[in-house]
VEXGU-961233 format. One record per residue (C-alpha): y, x, z; residue in one letter. Coordinates in steps of 0.02 Angstrom, whole numbers, padded with zeros to 5 digits, always signed. Example, Ala and Ser with C-alpha at 12.3 -4.5 7.8 and 13.67 -1.06 7.14 Angstrom:
BEGIN
-00225+00615+00390A -00053+00684+00357S 
This chain:
BEGIN
+01764-06240+06985M +01586-06195+07027T +01433-06225+06921I +01272-06244+07018A +01107-06271+06928R +01006-06415+06999T +00844-06495+06944Y +00914-06627+06822A +01102-06612+06833N +01247-06489+06814V +01365-06487+06963D +01538-06467+06886L +01646-06481+07041T +01644-06430+07221A +01647-06615+07270T +01472-06643+07205G +01513-06748+07049D +01371-06748+06925Y +01353-06781+06739I +01187-06861+06698S +01079-06780+06564K +00963-06929+06542D +01035-06979+06373S +00959-06897+06220T +01134-06891+06144T +01194-06768+06276D +01142-06618+06171G +01295-06514+06216A +01260-06535+06401L +01080-06486+06377K +01133-06331+06281K +01255-06287+06420L +01117-06309+06546D +01006-06190+06447S +01144-06060+06436E +01171-06071+06625I +00987-06029+06649D +01007-05876+06537V +01165-05823+06630I +01078-05840+06798Y +00931-05739+06735T +01043-05597+06675H +01147-05599+06834L +00991-05590+06940N +00923-05447+06835N +01088-05355+06844L +01092-05373+07033Q +00912-05311+07049C +00943-05166+06928N +01099-05109+07020Y +01012-05064+07182Y +00835-05017+07232G +00702-04884+07238A +00631-04928+07066T +00713-04881+06902E +00790-05029+06809P +00694-05101+06663D +00755-05070+06485S +00911-04971+06534P +01054-04939+06414Q +01150-04776+06400A +01292-04776+06526G +01208-04899+06645E +01228-04859+06831S +01095-04879+06964W +01097-04841+07150Y +00930-04759+07189D +00897-04812+07368S +00750-04691+07381S +00867-04540+07371V +01030-04619+07428G +01146-04592+07280Y +01199-04669+07115K +01124-04619+06948K +01178-04647+06768V +01061-04671+06620Y +01106-04547+06481N +00996-04626+06349G +00836-04536+06397S +00836-04505+06584T +00924-04549+06747W +01040-04413+06814A +01151-04404+06967A +01318-04484+06932E +01469-04368+06932A +01595-04394+07069A +01760-04477+07026S +01846-04307+07037S +01748-04251+06884G +01608-04154+06971G +01449-04195+07066I +01464-04201+07255T +01310-04094+07282D +01228-03984+07150V +01059-04019+07230V +01072-04196+07163L +01075-04136+06983D +00904-04077+06924T +00970-04018+06756T +01144-03945+06791P +01245-03869+06649Q +01407-03773+06657L +01557-03823+06554G +01635-03651+06576G +01620-03486+06665N +01548-03490+06840L +01672-03415+06963D +01579-03361+07120L +01745-03361+07215N +01691-03211+07321A +01524-03294+07363F +01348-03243+07311N +01194-03296+07215I +01053-03299+07343V +00870-03267+07298F +00732-03323+07415N +00628-03166+07452P +00481-03274+07510S +00435-03403+07377P +00350-03548+07466A +00199-03587+07357S +00052-03482+07296A +00113-03461+07116S +00302-03470+07121S +00460-03367+07099W +00646-03361+07129T +00769-03264+07023G +00846-03256+06850I +00737-03315+06706I +00745-03332+06517E +00641-03405+06376S +00561-03294+06244R +00430-03304+06107T +00261-03225+06142C +00183-03108+06015G +00012-03126+06096E -00072-03227+06233A -00004-03179+06404V -00041-03235+06581G +00053-03264+06743F +00127-03100+06812T +00092-03001+06652H +00230-02875+06617T +00287-02882+06437C +00403-02780+06326Y +00513-02838+06183L +00437-02773+06022K +00534-02740+05861S +00473-02909+05794D +00579-02995+05929G +00427-03056+06026K +00352-03016+06196M +00194-02910+06203W +00098-02845+06354K +00151-02675+06419T +00029-02529+06423D +00077-02367+06512A -00036-02268+06395N +00109-02250+06273A +00298-02250+06271A +00303-02376+06129A +00227-02509+06242T +00320-02460+06400S +00502-02431+06359K +00646-02547+06319G +00668-02723+06384L +00535-02773+06512I +00504-02947+06580R +00368-03033+06684M +00279-03189+06620A +00291-03338+06736L +00150-03438+06659G +00004-03432+06539T +00063-03438+06359Y -00022-03427+06191S +00032-03318+06045A +00188-03383+05955E +00228-03504+06097S +00388-03500+06199T +00366-03438+06375G +00472-03419+06532V +00499-03239+06588F +00575-03164+06745L +00723-03048+06720V +00745-03003+06903I +00686-03085+07064G +00538-03119+07177Y +00364-03175+07123V +00221-03236+07232R +00045-03230+07161A -00088-03258+07295D -00230-03264+07170A -00176-03105+07077V -00110-02979+07203W -00167-02902+07367N -00051-02753+07389W -00089-02621+07520A +00082-02553+07566T +00241-02653+07596V +00389-02567+07515G +00282-02469+07391A +00346-02437+07217E +00258-02529+07077L +00228-02444+06910F +00178-02509+06740L -00012-02495+06730S -00126-02425+06596T -00209-02596+06605T -00118-02705+06479A +00010-02816+06564G -00026-02750+06737G +00071-02661+06875V +00002-02537+07001S +00048-02451+07164E -00024-02292+07087T +00075-02202+06953A -00018-02165+06790P -00080-01985+06779S -00151-01960+06605G -00068-01852+06474N +00070-01947+06383A +00058-02090+06506D +00223-02170+06556I +00295-02181+06731W +00409-02331+06742R +00449-02418+06906I +00464-02606+06885V +00479-02665+07065G +00422-02652+07245H +00293-02732+07359V +00369-02859+07479V +00209-02929+07554T +00025-02923+07505A +00057-03059+07375D +00246-03050+07341I +00335-02928+07224V +00518-02893+07197Y +00532-02870+07009F +00677-02764+06945N +00624-02645+06803P +00705-02474+06800S +00795-02430+06639Q +00721-02255+06646E +00545-02193+06613Y +00455-02025+06618T +00314-01963+06505E +00174-01873+06597V +00117-01701+06542T -00055-01667+06612A 
């Protein structure tokens, strides 16, 4: 049996038989007619929400949607749309998942983690990062050390206390007591900050707070600590040495 909504009647059979709704006593039929309108509305909305380039309205957690703009299905997790896992239990392409999380150890299976030695944009990076609390205001590319208070402070090669231990590079501008993103190891491009002279040159912690330099510090009690190498005029490979030397001048 098919039910097709028409202007003043409800088609109950495929043969075109109609039940008139002219009588005011036909309340049940009128109610049915109203419910059919609601059903049609929801079915139409469901069909529209299932496929398209625009996110569905008022989604519910677990709802699926084929995003035609990217060419794959997404699932609403209660706050955002994420690529739907494949039926085998994993995503078909990790590129589709913008917030991937591991459920166990990552086995490289004799393969490698590949860094891009030439970050594409003027202020970008590629490598291993971590989040840490800042003890003071720091800026993009500032080198910082982990102080005994558990916070990141700008390095200064004038003294061992501000040059030894765990060293990281700030990947943004952060205020004191805020959480910042820091580079552990990798490549950084900073067109507006650097203009290095010699490709391949060693980079040392500078006596300018938070800075690095192609020239090793030379003052008495200054600290030599290599933190990376020049890749191009505006790209640095950051990989702090675990050793440092105190200058006697």
